[in-house]
C-alpha positions as CSV (number, residue, x, y, z in Angstrom):
1,X,-210.1,-22.2,48.9
2,X,-207.4,-24.7,48.5
3,X,-204.1,-24.5,50.3
4,X,-202.6,-23.1,47.1
5,X,-205.2,-20.3,47.0
6,X,-204.6,-19.5,50.7
7,X,-200.8,-19.2,50.1
8,X,-201.4,-17.0,47.0
9,X,-203.6,-14.9,49.2
10,X,-200.9,-14.5,51.8
11,X,-198.4,-13.7,49.1
12,X,-200.6,-11.0,47.5
13,X,-201.2,-9.4,50.9
14,X,-197.5,-9.3,52.0
15,X,-196.7,-5.8,50.9
16,X,-200.1,-4.4,52.0
17,X,-199.6,-5.6,55.5
18,X,-196.2,-3.9,55.8
19,X,-198.1,-0.6,56.2
20,X,-199.4,1.1,59.3
21,X,-202.9,-0.1,58.3
22,X,-202.0,-3.8,58.7
23,X,-204.7,-4.6,61.2
24,X,-207.5,-2.9,59.2
25,X,-206.4,-4.6,56.0
26,X,-206.2,-8.0,57.6
27,X,-209.6,-7.8,59.2
28,X,-211.1,-6.8,55.9
29,X,-209.4,-9.6,54.0
30,X,-210.3,-12.2,56.7
31,X,-213.9,-11.0,56.4
32,X,-213.9,-11.6,52.7
33,X,-212.4,-15.0,53.1
34,X,-214.9,-15.9,55.8
35,X,-217.8,-14.7,53.7
36,X,-216.7,-16.8,50.8
37,X,-216.5,-19.9,53.1
38,X,-219.8,-19.2,54.7
39,X,-221.5,-19.7,51.3
40,X,-220.4,-23.4,51.7
41,X,-221.7,-26.1,54.0
42,X,-221.4,-25.6,57.7
43,X,-219.2,-28.7,58.1
44,X,-216.5,-26.4,56.6
45,X,-216.4,-24.4,59.8
46,X,-213.3,-26.0,61.2
47,X,-211.6,-25.8,57.8
48,X,-212.4,-22.1,57.6
49,X,-210.9,-21.4,61.0
50,X,-207.8,-23.3,60.1
51,X,-207.5,-21.5,56.7
52,X,-207.9,-18.1,58.3
53,X,-205.3,-18.9,60.9
54,X,-203.0,-20.3,58.2
55,X,-203.2,-17.0,56.4
56,X,-202.4,-15.1,59.6
57,X,-199.5,-17.4,60.2
58,X,-198.1,-17.1,56.7
59,X,-198.3,-13.4,56.7
60,X,-196.9,-13.0,60.2
61,X,-194.0,-15.3,59.3
62,X,-193.1,-13.2,56.3
63,X,-193.2,-10.0,58.2
64,X,-191.4,-11.4,61.3
65,X,-188.5,-12.1,58.9
66,X,-188.6,-8.4,58.0
67,X,-189.2,-7.2,61.5
68,X,-192.7,-6.2,60.7
69,X,-196.4,-6.8,61.2
70,X,-197.7,-9.3,63.7
71,X,-195.1,-8.7,66.4
72,X,-195.7,-4.9,66.0
73,X,-199.4,-5.2,66.8
74,X,-200.4,-4.6,70.4
75,X,-201.7,-7.6,72.5
76,X,-205.1,-6.0,72.4
77,X,-205.0,-5.8,68.6
78,X,-204.0,-9.4,68.3
79,X,-206.8,-10.5,70.6
80,X,-209.3,-8.3,68.7
81,X,-208.2,-9.8,65.5
82,X,-208.5,-13.4,66.7
83,X,-211.9,-12.7,68.2
84,X,-213.0,-11.3,64.9
85,X,-211.9,-14.5,63.1
86,X,-213.8,-16.6,65.6
87,X,-216.9,-14.3,65.3
88,X,-216.8,-14.7,61.5
89,X,-216.5,-18.4,61.7
90,X,-219.3,-19.1,64.1
91,X,-222.1,-21.3,62.8
92,X,-225.1,-19.3,61.6
């Protein structure tokens, strides 16, 4: 995925993540993104981690402006989410 695709992804997900199911949706979407990247060479591991975190940052920035999303998640949920990202991006 290019930077453009990742930004598109974040834009598409904006409204979805404004719901109470934000965490569930995000983990699902990150899983899809990670699976797509895992089809590529392992050297893309770092790029994948950066891309996933970029999406999280883009979405959280949008919703912070609206008083929504990332800051509304509990610390436990934030940790679980980042752990899931790392788990998905581990080398096979």
